[in-house]
Backbone as a printed PyTorch tensor [residue, N CA C, xyz], in Angstrom:
tensor([[[  0.7930,  -2.8560,  21.6170],
         [  0.1650,  -1.8720,  21.4570],
         [ -1.4230,  -2.3950,  21.9900]],

        [[ -2.2320,  -1.4370,  22.1960],
         [ -3.3810,  -1.7550,  22.5380],
         [ -4.5850,  -1.3820,  21.4450]],

        [[ -5.4820,  -2.6190,  21.7110],
         [ -6.0890,  -2.3870,  20.4410],
         [ -7.3880,  -1.9990,  21.2960]],

        [[ -8.0480,  -1.3490,  20.3710],
         [ -9.1020,   0.2660,  20.8570],
         [-10.1190,  -0.8400,  20.3840]],

        [[-10.6240,  -1.3880,  19.2540],
         [-11.4840,  -2.0580,  19.1550],
         [-11.4580,  -3.3330,  17.9130]],

        [[-12.4200,  -4.3750,  18.3190],
         [-11.9370,  -5.2900,  17.0040],
         [-13.2600,  -5.0500,  16.4240]],

        [[-12.6460,  -5.0750,  14.4540],
         [-13.5050,  -4.3250,  13.6130],
         [-14.3110,  -5.6290,  13.5010]],

        [[-15.7200,  -5.4820,  12.8790],
         [-16.5740,  -6.9750,  12.2900],
         [-16.9660,  -6.3290,  10.7220]],

        [[-16.0490,  -7.1790,  10.0820],
         [-15.6290,  -7.5190,   8.6120],
         [-16.1700,  -8.2670,   7.9550]],

        [[-17.1900,  -7.4640,   6.9590],
         [-17.4010,  -8.3740,   6.0980],
         [-16.8350,  -8.9510,   5.0480]],

        [[-16.7330, -10.2980,   5.0700],
         [-15.5460, -11.3610,   4.1160],
         [-16.1330, -11.8780,   2.8460]],

        [[-15.8820, -12.0140,   1.6900],
         [-16.1210, -12.6400,   0.9070],
         [-15.0010, -13.6600,   0.3240]],

        [[-14.9960, -14.7430,   0.4170],
         [-14.0960, -15.8950,   0.0470],
         [-13.9280, -16.4400,  -1.0260]],

        [[-12.9760, -16.4170,  -1.7470],
         [-13.1530, -17.6930,  -3.4520],
         [-11.8610, -18.2090,  -3.5640]],

        [[-11.7560, -19.4070,  -3.7450],
         [-10.9970, -20.1170,  -3.8100],
         [-10.9550, -20.9010,  -4.8500]],

        [[ -9.6850, -20.8880,  -5.9080],
         [-10.1510, -21.8300,  -7.0700],
         [ -8.8880, -22.6150,  -7.2300]],

        [[ -8.4800, -24.1110,  -7.4180],
         [ -7.4600, -24.6480,  -7.1880],
         [ -7.5430, -25.5890,  -8.2370]],

        [[ -6.1420, -25.8250,  -8.5530],
         [ -5.9660, -26.7000,  -9.8570],
         [ -4.3690, -27.4220,  -9.7950]],

        [[ -4.1860, -28.4350, -10.3900],
         [ -2.5830, -28.8130, -10.3730],
         [ -1.4150, -28.2650, -10.5890]],

        [[ -2.1190, -27.1920, -11.2280],
         [ -0.6270, -25.6510, -11.5430],
         [ -1.2160, -24.5560, -11.2830]],

        [[ -2.3040, -24.2110, -10.3820],
         [ -2.4550, -23.0970, -10.1670],
         [ -3.5520, -23.1480,  -8.8640]],

        [[ -3.1140, -22.4020,  -7.8230],
         [ -4.0910, -21.8100,  -6.3310],
         [ -3.7810, -20.4030,  -6.3480]],

        [[ -5.3590, -20.0140,  -6.0140],
         [ -5.6350, -18.5110,  -5.2860],
         [ -6.3450, -18.5480,  -4.7190]],

        [[ -6.3770, -17.5210,  -3.9000],
         [ -7.2980, -17.3210,  -2.2370],
         [ -7.7500, -15.6280,  -2.8740]],

        [[ -9.0030, -15.0640,  -2.7660],
         [ -9.7040, -13.7000,  -3.0640],
         [-10.2390, -13.3930,  -1.5990]],

        [[-10.0920, -12.2970,  -1.6870],
         [-10.7400, -12.1490,   0.1810],
         [-11.3090, -10.7530,   0.0020]],

        [[-12.4330,  -9.9860,   0.0840],
         [-12.9430,  -8.7250,   0.1220],
         [-13.3310,  -7.9300,   1.7380]],

        [[-12.9100,  -7.4140,   2.1210],
         [-13.1100,  -6.8540,   3.3220],
         [-13.7840,  -5.6020,   2.9460]],

        [[-14.9500,  -5.2260,   3.9280],
         [-15.1830,  -3.8760,   4.0630],
         [-15.6660,  -3.3390,   4.8400]],

        [[-15.4320,  -1.8860,   5.3140],
         [-15.6750,  -1.4740,   6.3860],
         [-15.9580,  -0.0260,   6.2600]],

        [[-17.3070,   0.4570,   7.0840],
         [-17.5540,   1.7870,   7.0130],
         [-16.2560,   3.3010,   7.5290]],

        [[-15.9480,   4.1960,   6.4110],
         [-14.8780,   4.7190,   7.2020],
         [-15.4360,   6.3270,   7.3590]],

        [[-16.2550,   6.4250,   7.7190],
         [-16.6130,   7.7180,   8.1910],
         [-15.9270,   8.2660,   9.5760]],

        [[-15.6610,   7.2350,  10.3800],
         [-15.1450,   7.7280,  11.9240],
         [-13.5790,   7.1570,  11.5860]],

        [[-12.9580,   6.9070,  10.3240],
         [-11.6710,   6.6540,   9.8360],
         [-10.7280,   7.6030,   9.2580]],

        [[ -9.4840,   7.8020,   9.8370],
         [ -8.7550,   9.0380,   9.4530],
         [ -7.9540,   8.6300,   8.1970]],

        [[ -7.9940,   7.1900,   8.4300],
         [ -7.3620,   6.5950,   6.9350],
         [ -7.0480,   5.0420,   7.0800]],

        [[ -5.6980,   4.6370,   6.2850],
         [ -5.1170,   3.1310,   6.7680],
         [ -3.8800,   3.2530,   6.6570]],

        [[ -3.4860,   2.1650,   7.5580],
         [ -2.0680,   1.9170,   7.8730],
         [ -1.6080,   0.2960,   7.5350]],

        [[ -1.1660,   0.2830,   6.5000],
         [ -0.3810,  -1.4390,   5.7310],
         [  1.3720,  -1.4460,   6.3640]],

        [[  1.0370,  -2.4790,   6.8470],
         [  2.3010,  -3.0360,   7.8490],
         [  2.4860,  -4.5240,   7.3450]],

        [[  3.2660,  -4.9090,   6.0050],
         [  3.3190,  -5.8170,   5.5150],
         [  4.7610,  -6.2750,   4.8550]],

        [[  5.5870,  -7.4290,   5.1160],
         [  6.2930,  -7.5770,   3.9670],
         [  6.4180,  -8.7340,   3.1490]],

        [[  5.2290,  -8.8410,   3.1490],
         [  4.6120, -10.5970,   2.4080],
         [  3.7800,  -9.5840,   0.9740]],

        [[  3.3500,  -8.5670,   1.0880],
         [  2.8750,  -7.7700,   0.3470],
         [  3.5980,  -7.5930,  -0.6470]],

        [[  3.2120,  -7.5480,  -2.1500],
         [  4.3410,  -7.7340,  -3.9230],
         [  4.0240,  -6.0580,  -4.0800]],

        [[  2.3450,  -5.7870,  -4.0840],
         [  2.0100,  -4.6750,  -4.4890],
         [  0.8430,  -4.4170,  -4.0250]],

        [[  0.5790,  -2.8440,  -4.0130],
         [ -0.4060,  -2.0140,  -3.2420],
         [ -0.8950,  -1.2650,  -4.2260]],

        [[ -2.1670,  -1.7960,  -4.8360],
         [ -2.7260,  -0.2360,  -5.5990],
         [ -3.7640,   0.4100,  -4.5140]],

        [[ -4.1930,   1.8600,  -4.7130],
         [ -5.1030,   2.5130,  -3.6930],
         [ -5.7780,   3.4760,  -4.8590]],

        [[ -6.8640,   3.5400,  -4.5300],
         [ -7.4720,   4.8980,  -5.2410],
         [ -8.7120,   4.9220,  -4.7050]],

        [[ -8.8290,   6.6980,  -4.2920],
         [-10.0190,   7.2500,  -3.9460],
         [-10.8460,   7.1980,  -4.2050]],

        [[-12.2200,   7.0590,  -3.6210],
         [-13.8240,   7.3890,  -4.0760],
         [-14.2110,   8.1080,  -3.5460]],

        [[-15.5840,   8.6320,  -4.1010],
         [-16.3750,   9.0650,  -3.5870],
         [-17.2710,   8.8800,  -2.1660]],

        [[-17.2500,   7.3530,  -2.1500],
         [-17.5750,   6.3020,  -0.9380],
         [-17.7420,   6.8390,   0.4010]],

        [[-18.3670,   6.2440,   0.9420],
         [-17.9670,   6.1240,   2.4440],
         [-17.3830,   5.0510,   3.0090]],

        [[-17.2170,   4.3410,   2.3230],
         [-16.9020,   2.5410,   2.5340],
         [-15.7340,   2.4370,   1.8720]],

        [[-14.8210,   1.6150,   2.9430],
         [-13.2370,   1.3720,   2.6200],
         [-13.3540,  -0.1050,   2.1880]],

        [[-13.1900,  -0.4500,   1.1510],
         [-12.7730,  -1.7400,   0.5240],
         [-11.3250,  -2.2710,   0.5990]],

        [[-11.0030,  -3.4260,   1.1660],
         [ -9.4100,  -3.9490,   0.5250],
         [-10.1230,  -5.6350,   0.0980]],

        [[ -9.4120,  -5.4370,  -1.1580],
         [ -9.5800,  -6.5670,  -2.1240],
         [ -7.8240,  -7.1440,  -1.8820]],

        [[ -7.9960,  -8.4010,  -1.4630],
         [ -6.6580,  -9.1300,  -1.8220],
         [ -6.8160, -10.6020,  -2.7600]],

        [[ -5.2380, -10.6070,  -3.5410],
         [ -5.3020, -11.5900,  -4.4280],
         [ -4.0950, -12.1900,  -3.6570]],

        [[ -4.1700, -13.4140,  -3.6190],
         [ -3.0560, -14.3260,  -3.1840],
         [ -3.0850, -15.6100,  -3.8110]],

        [[ -1.6190, -15.7150,  -4.2840],
         [ -1.3830, -17.2490,  -5.4600],
         [ -0.3060, -17.4700,  -4.8100]],

        [[  0.3940, -18.8930,  -4.9900],
         [  1.1170, -19.4800,  -4.3570],
         [  0.8510, -21.0810,  -3.9370]],

        [[  1.4640, -21.7520,  -3.6810],
         [  1.3040, -23.2060,  -3.0910],
         [  0.2040, -22.9000,  -1.7810]],

        [[  0.8710, -22.2880,  -0.8520],
         [  0.4870, -22.0890,   0.5920],
         [ -0.6490, -20.9720,   0.8240]],

        [[ -1.2990, -20.7460,  -0.6050],
         [ -2.3280, -19.3880,  -0.0420],
         [ -3.1530, -19.5060,   0.6550]],

        [[ -3.4450, -20.7740,   1.3410],
         [ -4.7060, -20.7720,   2.0070],
         [ -4.3870, -20.5450,   3.6290]],

        [[ -2.9550, -20.0610,   3.6440],
         [ -2.2860, -20.2530,   5.0640],
         [ -2.3400, -18.8860,   5.0480]],

        [[ -2.2380, -17.8670,   4.1290],
         [ -2.2740, -16.3230,   4.2660],
         [ -3.6420, -15.8190,   5.1960]],

        [[ -3.2960, -14.9980,   6.4370],
         [ -4.5220, -14.2460,   7.1710],
         [ -3.9790, -12.4660,   6.8300]],

        [[ -5.4800, -12.0890,   6.7590],
         [ -5.1510, -10.8340,   6.9180],
         [ -5.8610,  -9.9340,   8.1590]],

        [[ -5.2450,  -9.3550,   8.7290],
         [ -5.3320,  -9.4690,  10.1280],
         [ -5.7760,  -7.8950,  10.3740]],

        [[ -6.6570,  -7.0400,  10.9560],
         [ -6.8420,  -5.1740,  11.3310],
         [ -7.5850,  -5.2540,  12.2070]],

        [[ -7.4890,  -4.2030,  12.5620],
         [ -7.4220,  -3.5800,  14.2970],
         [ -7.4240,  -2.0460,  13.8560]],

        [[ -8.3120,  -1.5880,  14.7480],
         [ -8.3770,   0.0940,  14.8450],
         [ -7.6410,   0.6310,  15.3690]],

        [[ -6.6900,   1.7630,  15.5100],
         [ -5.8660,   1.8320,  16.3240],
         [ -5.6210,   3.8500,  15.8360]],

        [[ -5.7320,   4.6530,  16.4500],
         [ -5.6610,   6.2570,  16.7680],
         [ -6.0420,   6.7170,  15.1740]],

        [[ -7.6800,   6.1710,  15.3030],
         [ -8.3850,   6.3720,  14.0740],
         [ -7.8650,   5.9420,  12.8740]],

        [[ -7.1750,   5.1050,  12.7370],
         [ -6.7740,   4.1900,  11.7220],
         [ -6.6770,   2.7990,  11.6150]],

        [[ -7.4980,   2.4920,  10.3120],
         [ -7.3220,   0.9570,  10.0490],
         [ -5.9820,   0.3660,   9.7580]],

        [[ -5.4210,  -0.1350,  10.7620],
         [ -4.2970,  -1.0220,  10.4450],
         [ -4.3070,  -2.5530,  10.3710]],

        [[ -3.9290,  -2.7570,   9.0030],
         [ -3.8730,  -3.9900,   8.1850],
         [ -2.4100,  -4.5330,   8.1820]],

        [[ -2.3160,  -6.0760,   8.7520],
         [ -1.1210,  -6.5280,   8.6870],
         [ -1.2120,  -8.0300,   8.1220]],

        [[ -0.0980,  -8.5040,   7.5380],
         [ -0.6230, -10.1600,   7.3940],
         [  0.2090, -10.6580,   8.2520]],

        [[ -0.4890, -11.9560,   8.2140],
         [  0.4190, -13.3960,   8.8590],
         [  0.0580, -14.5240,   8.3420]],

        [[  0.2870, -15.8880,   8.8840],
         [  0.4400, -17.3310,   8.4510],
         [ -0.8230, -17.9060,   9.7640]],

        [[ -1.7200, -18.7880,   9.1120],
         [ -2.7080, -19.4260,   9.8170],
         [ -1.8750, -20.0580,  11.1050]],

        [[ -2.6200, -20.3080,  12.3200],
         [ -1.7570, -20.8970,  13.3410],
         [ -1.4960, -22.5700,  12.9810]],

        [[ -0.4690, -23.1720,  13.1040],
         [  0.2140, -24.4480,  12.6220],
         [  0.8240, -24.5730,  11.4900]],

        [[  0.9580, -23.1260,  10.7670],
         [  1.6070, -23.1060,   9.4450],
         [  3.3140, -23.2850,  10.1940]],

        [[  3.9380, -24.3430,   8.8410],
         [  5.0590, -24.3210,   8.8770],
         [  6.0090, -23.9060,   7.7000]],

        [[  7.2500, -23.3690,   7.9360],
         [  7.6140, -22.7540,   6.9670],
         [  8.3020, -23.8790,   6.3410]],

        [[  8.5840, -23.5140,   4.6840],
         [  9.4530, -24.9010,   4.1950],
         [ 10.6610, -24.6110,   4.3200]],

        [[ 11.6790, -25.5580,   4.4930],
         [ 13.2100, -25.1000,   4.4510],
         [ 13.6840, -26.4550,   3.4860]],

        [[ 12.7220, -26.9240,   2.7160],
         [ 13.4980, -27.8590,   1.4670],
         [ 13.9050, -27.1040,   0.1870]],

        [[ 14.5490, -28.1170,  -0.4480],
         [ 14.7220, -27.2760,  -1.6500],
         [ 13.3970, -26.9730,  -2.6090]],

        [[ 12.4440, -26.9310,  -2.5350],
         [ 11.1150, -26.7390,  -3.0860],
         [ 10.8780, -25.6420,  -2.9810]],

        [[ 11.5520, -24.9280,  -2.2390],
         [ 11.1530, -23.9980,  -1.0260],
         [ 10.6120, -22.6400,  -1.6910]],

        [[ 11.7580, -22.0710,  -2.8810],
         [ 11.3340, -21.1880,  -3.7550],
         [ 10.2300, -20.7780,  -4.2140]],

        [[  9.3500, -22.1950,  -5.1840],
         [  8.6140, -22.3950,  -6.0390],
         [  7.2130, -22.3420,  -5.0560]],

        [[  7.3620, -21.9490,  -3.3170],
         [  6.3890, -21.7820,  -2.9290],
         [  6.0930, -20.8840,  -1.8720]],

        [[  6.6220, -19.4470,  -2.4620],
         [  6.7710, -18.1200,  -1.9810],
         [  5.5200, -17.8290,  -2.7660]],

        [[  4.2340, -17.0060,  -1.6360],
         [  3.5660, -16.1650,  -2.2990],
         [  3.3080, -14.8000,  -2.7080]],

        [[  2.5340, -14.5720,  -3.5580],
         [  2.1870, -13.6290,  -4.4720],
         [  0.9030, -12.7210,  -3.6480]],

        [[  1.2430, -11.7600,  -3.2570],
         [ -0.1480, -10.9890,  -2.4830],
         [ -0.2830,  -9.3700,  -3.0290]],

        [[ -1.5580,  -9.2140,  -3.3680],
         [ -1.7060,  -7.9060,  -4.1910],
         [ -2.8980,  -7.6800,  -3.5970]],

        [[ -2.9390,  -6.2780,  -2.9230],
         [ -3.7280,  -5.6770,  -2.2130],
         [ -4.3840,  -4.2710,  -3.1390]],

        [[ -6.1750,  -4.3430,  -3.4240],
         [ -6.2880,  -3.2750,  -4.2290],
         [ -7.3330,  -2.6360,  -3.3400]],

        [[ -7.5050,  -1.3870,  -3.0010],
         [ -7.5730,  -0.8050,  -1.8550],
         [ -8.7970,   0.7850,  -2.5900]],

        [[ -9.9070,   0.6730,  -2.1740],
         [-10.5630,   1.7870,  -2.2210],
         [-10.8230,   2.5770,  -1.2310]],

        [[-10.3190,   3.3870,  -1.3730],
         [-10.2960,   4.6750,  -0.1070],
         [-10.9800,   5.8040,   0.1570]],

        [[-12.3340,   6.2940,   0.5830],
         [-12.8410,   7.5700,   0.5490],
         [-11.7190,   8.3660,   0.3710]],

        [[-12.0490,  10.0470,  -0.4830],
         [-11.3190,  10.8630,  -0.4990],
         [-11.1070,  11.5080,   0.7140]],

        [[ -9.7160,  12.0750,   0.5840],
         [ -9.0280,  12.7410,   1.5880],
         [ -8.8350,  11.9940,   3.5120]],

        [[ -8.5310,  10.8550,   2.8900],
         [ -8.1600,  10.4250,   4.2870],
         [ -6.8450,   9.6640,   4.1470]],

        [[ -5.9600,   9.2990,   4.9150],
         [ -4.8250,   8.9160,   4.8590],
         [ -4.1110,   7.8180,   4.5880]],

        [[ -2.9880,   7.5340,   3.8250],
         [ -2.3870,   6.2670,   3.7350],
         [ -1.0940,   6.1910,   4.2900]],

        [[ -0.9490,   4.9330,   4.7440],
         [  0.2350,   4.7630,   5.4580],
         [  0.8800,   3.2360,   5.1170]],

        [[  1.9830,   3.3880,   4.3820],
         [  2.3890,   2.2380,   3.8350],
         [  3.8340,   1.9000,   4.6070]],

        [[  4.1960,   0.5320,   5.2760],
         [  5.5290,   0.3050,   5.7850],
         [  5.8770,  -1.0780,   5.3590]],

        [[  6.8450,  -1.6180,   4.7190],
         [  7.1460,  -2.4200,   3.6730],
         [  8.5230,  -2.9350,   2.9840]],

        [[  9.0160,  -3.6910,   3.2700],
         [ 10.4440,  -4.2710,   3.0060],
         [ 10.1700,  -4.6320,   0.9590]],

        [[  8.9530,  -5.2490,   0.8110],
         [  8.8240,  -5.5440,  -0.2130],
         [  7.9900,  -4.8790,  -1.3240]],

        [[  6.5760,  -4.4980,  -0.6190],
         [  5.5780,  -3.6600,  -1.6920],
         [  6.1700,  -2.7080,  -2.5790]],

        [[  5.8020,  -2.3340,  -3.7700],
         [  5.5560,  -1.4700,  -4.5750],
         [  3.8470,  -0.9610,  -4.5180]],

        [[  3.7850,   0.5570,  -4.2420],
         [  2.7040,   1.1030,  -4.2600],
         [  2.3300,   1.9620,  -5.3790]],

        [[  1.1150,   2.1070,  -5.8610],
         [  0.3350,   2.5010,  -6.9150],
         [ -0.4840,   3.0210,  -6.1930]],

        [[ -0.8500,   4.6090,  -6.0670],
         [ -2.0100,   5.6380,  -5.7120],
         [ -2.5000,   6.5410,  -6.4030]],

        [[ -3.9380,   6.5590,  -6.6640],
         [ -4.4250,   7.6180,  -7.1920],
         [ -5.4970,   8.4490,  -6.7540]],

        [[ -5.5080,  10.0670,  -6.7290],
         [ -6.4820,  10.5370,  -6.4030],
         [ -6.2860,  11.6810,  -5.0030]],

        [[ -7.1650,  11.5910,  -4.1690],
         [ -7.1420,  13.3150,  -3.0210],
         [ -6.8560,  12.5320,  -2.0550]],

        [[ -6.2740,  12.6330,  -1.2690],
         [ -5.5800,  12.2850,   0.0030],
         [ -5.2820,  13.4950,   1.0880]],

        [[ -5.5890,  13.3030,   2.3170],
         [ -5.1360,  14.3470,   3.3680],
         [ -3.4800,  14.1720,   3.1270]],

        [[ -3.2180,  13.3030,   3.8410],
         [ -1.8300,  12.4540,   3.8500],
         [ -1.3350,  11.0130,   3.4400]],

        [[  0.0350,  11.2660,   2.9330],
         [  0.2590,   9.8500,   2.4470],
         [  2.1040,   9.8920,   3.2760]],

        [[  2.2950,   8.6700,   3.8800],
         [  3.5010,   8.2220,   4.3670],
         [  3.7440,   7.2370,   4.1560]],

        [[  4.7160,   6.5260,   3.1450],
         [  5.4760,   5.6800,   2.4750],
         [  6.6210,   5.3800,   2.7560]],

        [[  6.8900,   4.5040,   3.4760],
         [  8.5380,   4.0230,   3.7940],
         [  8.5300,   2.2850,   2.8350]],

        [[  9.0900,   2.5110,   1.7360],
         [  9.2360,   1.1520,   1.3620],
         [ 10.8630,   0.9050,   1.0960]],

        [[ 11.4270,  -0.7140,   0.7160],
         [ 12.7840,  -1.0510,   0.8420],
         [ 12.8320,  -1.1180,  -0.7650]],

        [[ 12.2580,  -2.5310,  -1.4190],
         [ 12.9860,  -2.7170,  -2.3760],
         [ 11.8340,  -2.3680,  -3.5230]],

        [[ 10.4180,  -1.7400,  -3.0040],
         [  9.4540,  -1.4920,  -4.2680],
         [  9.5450,  -0.1320,  -4.6750]],

        [[  8.9080,   0.4680,  -5.4300],
         [  8.6420,   1.4340,  -6.2940],
         [  7.4740,   2.5680,  -5.7960]],

        [[  7.1800,   3.5980,  -5.6850],
         [  6.0560,   4.5140,  -6.0190],
         [  5.6400,   5.4090,  -6.7600]],

        [[  4.5480,   5.2090,  -7.1350],
         [  3.2160,   5.6540,  -8.4120],
         [  2.7970,   6.4510,  -7.8200]],

        [[  2.5670,   7.8880,  -7.8950],
         [  0.6470,   8.6010,  -7.3320],
         [  0.9070,   9.3800,  -8.8400]],

        [[ -0.7100,   8.8870,  -9.2430],
         [ -1.0080,   9.4260, -10.0060],
         [ -2.2200,  10.7320,  -9.8570]],

        [[ -1.9340,  11.6690, -10.8880],
         [ -3.2650,  12.6800, -10.6250],
         [ -3.4450,  12.9490,  -9.2170]],

        [[ -2.4610,  12.9040,  -8.5570],
         [ -2.5380,  13.0500,  -7.2140],
         [ -2.5080,  14.4890,  -6.2870]],

        [[ -2.8420,  14.7740,  -4.9500],
         [ -3.3400,  15.5060,  -4.7530],
         [ -3.2640,  15.2010,  -3.1310]],

        [[ -2.4450,  16.2050,  -2.1920],
         [ -2.2160,  16.2180,  -0.7860],
         [ -0.8070,  16.2430,  -0.6210]],

        [[ -0.7150,  16.1580,   0.7150],
         [  0.6520,  16.3120,   1.2960],
         [  1.0690,  15.2250,   1.8030]],

        [[  2.7630,  15.0220,   1.7110],
         [  2.8910,  13.7450,   2.0480],
         [  4.3450,  13.6740,   2.2780]],

        [[  5.1400,  12.2900,   2.9740],
         [  6.3970,  11.5630,   2.6700],
         [  6.5710,  10.9050,   2.6090]],

        [[  7.5440,  10.4940,   1.4850],
         [  7.9680,   9.3300,   0.6360],
         [  9.2050,   8.6660,   0.8560]],

        [[  9.7260,   7.7310,   1.2940],
         [ 11.1840,   7.4660,   1.5040],
         [ 11.0070,   5.7660,   0.8040]],

        [[ 12.1320,   5.6060,  -0.2940],
         [ 12.4430,   4.5320,  -0.8210],
         [ 13.9630,   3.9160,  -0.5530]],

        [[ 14.3960,   2.7380,  -0.3770],
         [ 15.9270,   2.9120,  -0.6750],
         [ 16.3300,   2.3190,  -1.7800]],

        [[ 15.7480,   1.6000,  -2.6840],
         [ 15.8860,   1.0780,  -4.2720],
         [ 14.7580,   1.3490,  -5.3320]],

        [[ 13.6420,   1.6760,  -4.8150],
         [ 12.3140,   2.3050,  -5.6440],
         [ 12.3460,   3.4520,  -6.2160]],

        [[ 12.3710,   3.5760,  -7.9450],
         [ 11.6640,   4.8600,  -7.6810],
         [ 10.5280,   5.7460,  -7.4380]],

        [[ 10.7230,   6.9410,  -7.5530],
         [  9.4460,   7.3520,  -7.1520],
         [  9.0170,   8.1390,  -8.5920]],

        [[  7.9420,   8.3530,  -9.1040],
         [  6.6730,   8.6620,  -9.6670],
         [  6.0470,   9.4020,  -9.7350]],

        [[  5.7510,  10.7130,  -9.6950],
         [  4.5840,  11.5160,  -9.3370],
         [  4.0370,  12.5420, -10.3810]],

        [[  2.4220,  11.9660, -10.1590],
         [  1.7610,  13.2200, -11.1980],
         [  0.7610,  14.0580, -10.2560]],

        [[  0.9220,  15.3220, -10.1800],
         [  0.6530,  16.3650,  -9.1520],
         [  0.3080,  17.6010,  -9.4280]],

        [[ -0.4990,  18.3170,  -8.7810],
         [ -0.3430,  19.6470,  -8.9950],
         [ -0.3590,  20.8150,  -7.7030]],

        [[ -0.0450,  22.1670,  -8.0000],
         [ -0.0360,  22.7940,  -6.7760],
         [  0.6490,  22.5360,  -5.5610]],

        [[  1.7990,  21.4950,  -5.9680],
         [  2.3630,  21.3560,  -4.7500],
         [  4.1050,  21.6120,  -4.5010]],

        [[  4.5000,  22.1530,  -3.1790],
         [  5.9330,  22.1340,  -3.2850],
         [  6.4390,  21.1030,  -2.8540]],

        [[  7.8440,  20.8560,  -3.5640],
         [  8.5800,  19.2220,  -3.7750],
         [  9.3890,  19.6340,  -3.0110]],

        [[ 10.1420,  18.5830,  -2.1480],
         [ 11.6240,  18.7120,  -1.6110],
         [ 12.0070,  17.4140,  -2.0850]],

        [[ 12.5980,  17.1920,  -3.2620],
         [ 13.2650,  15.3580,  -3.4580],
         [ 14.6200,  15.5010,  -3.2120]],

        [[ 15.1840,  14.5380,  -3.2770],
         [ 16.6120,  14.1320,  -3.0240],
         [ 16.9120,  12.4640,  -2.9800]],

        [[ 18.0120,  12.0970,  -4.2710],
         [ 18.1460,  10.6240,  -4.0570],
         [ 20.1680,  10.6350,  -3.9580]],

        [[ 20.2800,   9.9540,  -3.4640],
         [ 21.7890,   9.7490,  -2.9310],
         [ 22.6600,   9.3520,  -4.3680]],

        [[ 22.1030,   8.0240,  -5.2710],
         [ 22.5880,   8.1780,  -6.2450],
         [ 21.7280,   7.6130,  -7.5700]],

        [[ 20.3660,   8.1760,  -7.4770],
         [ 19.7010,   8.2610,  -8.3760],
         [ 19.6280,  10.0590,  -9.0390]],

        [[ 18.4080,   9.8310, -10.4120],
         [ 18.9510,  11.0330, -10.8300],
         [ 17.2690,  11.9610, -10.3730]],

        [[ 17.2570,  13.2690, -10.5630],
         [ 16.1580,  13.8980,  -9.5510],
         [ 15.3310,  14.8860, -10.4860]],

        [[ 14.0050,  14.8840, -11.2940],
         [ 13.7250,  15.8330, -12.3000],
         [ 12.5450,  15.9620, -11.7590]],

        [[ 12.0020,  17.3900, -10.7900],
         [ 11.3970,  18.1080, -10.3080],
         [ 10.7500,  19.1330, -11.0840]],

        [[  9.5080,  19.1030, -11.3620],
         [  8.5180,  19.9540, -11.9170],
         [  8.2220,  21.0180, -11.0590]],

        [[  8.5220,  22.5940, -10.9320],
         [  7.9730,  23.2120,  -9.8710],
         [  6.3210,  23.5930, -10.1270]],

        [[  5.9730,  24.3010,  -9.4130],
         [  4.5640,  25.2930,  -9.3780],
         [  4.3080,  26.4010,  -8.5620]],

        [[  4.0480,  27.2690,  -9.3260],
         [  3.8760,  28.9750,  -8.6880],
         [  2.6890,  28.7530,  -7.6710]],

        [[  1.8350,  27.9570,  -7.6490],
         [  1.1150,  27.7330,  -6.2810],
         [  1.2370,  26.1430,  -5.8070]],

        [[  0.9200,  26.4920,  -4.4370],
         [  1.8170,  25.2150,  -3.3300],
         [  0.7780,  25.2770,  -2.5950]],

        [[ -0.0120,  24.7600,  -2.3900],
         [ -0.7410,  24.3870,  -2.0940],
         [ -1.1220,  23.0650,  -0.6470]],

        [[ -0.0890,  22.4020,  -1.4560],
         [  0.3650,  21.2770,  -1.1100],
         [  2.4650,  20.8480,  -0.6060]],

        [[  2.3880,  19.9580,   0.2830],
         [  4.1030,  19.7260,   0.1190],
         [  4.2740,  18.4770,   0.1390]],

        [[  5.2140,  17.9690,  -0.7690],
         [  5.6440,  16.8970,  -0.7420],
         [  7.1420,  16.7180,  -0.1230]],

        [[  7.8130,  15.2710,   0.5450],
         [  8.9820,  15.2580,   0.7640],
         [  9.4330,  13.9590,   0.2010]],

        [[ 10.0270,  13.9150,  -1.0080],
         [ 10.7070,  12.3040,  -1.1850],
         [ 12.0150,  12.3020,  -0.9920]],

        [[ 12.0760,  11.0020,  -0.6710],
         [ 13.9040,  10.5550,  -0.6440],
         [ 14.1490,   9.2800,  -0.9190]],

        [[ 15.0240,   8.6370,  -1.5230],
         [ 15.2450,   7.3730,  -2.0340],
         [ 17.0480,   7.5870,  -1.9350]],

        [[ 17.2940,   6.4110,  -1.8580],
         [ 18.9510,   6.1050,  -1.9360],
         [ 19.2310,   5.8270,  -3.1210]],

        [[ 18.5720,   4.3090,  -3.8500],
         [ 19.4760,   4.3080,  -5.1700],
         [ 18.2170,   4.5780,  -6.4720]],

        [[ 16.8490,   5.0170,  -5.6940],
         [ 15.8990,   5.3340,  -6.8370],
         [ 16.0660,   6.6510,  -7.8060]],

        [[ 15.4710,   6.9260,  -8.8310],
         [ 15.4790,   7.8720,  -9.6180],
         [ 14.2790,   8.4500,  -8.9680]],

        [[ 13.9340,   9.9840,  -9.2270],
         [ 12.9750,  10.6640,  -8.4050],
         [ 12.3300,  12.0230, -10.0960]],

        [[ 11.1080,  11.3120, -10.4320],
         [ 10.3320,  12.1700, -11.4080],
         [  8.9880,  12.2230, -10.7850]],

        [[  8.6190,  13.9970, -11.1890],
         [  7.5070,  14.6380, -10.6180],
         [  7.1520,  15.5390, -11.8520]],

        [[  6.0940,  15.5310, -12.2250],
         [  4.9650,  16.3540, -13.1120],
         [  4.3590,  17.1840, -12.5430]],

        [[  3.9940,  18.6510, -13.2180],
         [  2.8070,  19.2810, -12.3880],
         [  2.3400,  19.5560, -13.5230]],

        [[  0.5930,  19.3380, -13.3800],
         [ -0.4160,  19.8850, -14.1620],
         [ -0.5740,  21.3910, -14.1810]],

        [[ -1.2010,  22.6040, -15.2290],
         [ -1.2650,  23.3920, -14.4230],
         [ -2.8520,  23.7190, -13.9920]]])
């Protein structure tokens, strides 16, 4: 895919290490005036928290824990007016194949502050997503994780394989289906938005305030 431009990001890095604990924290900020939203694609991120704000700045705070925490890299690029965020390993990193490999797994958590009425896209086989606030559109495709949309407004599509979908919204037409789970969806007489929710094994619960 063609890179439209390379973003200059302000990065604050904090590392704390001890015999039993290793953590890496990074903060990336970018003006969001020309952005439609953010697209996160990673199978290494465990949890994604997104909250909309009145600011014009997009802020991504990353918390990484694990024995190989220093090898994780957050890569960003601008494409189709979206900030694409992916994760990778530093050059020279070699995956462990010994018996202790299970103890060397990384835990990666993203905390995102996104200006109101932007788009949120997530593709991940691992992550769960918790988003709160006003969005223009969300598109979430998860395998193992769940989705929680709190005090949510906006249009969107949510697909999960095993994870539950729980939403608090208002004035929304909801089309929901679960192959093997339960579906409990409240309706609204006013329908300003549309959400399409699908899951294979997860339960779906939608409440709507007056």
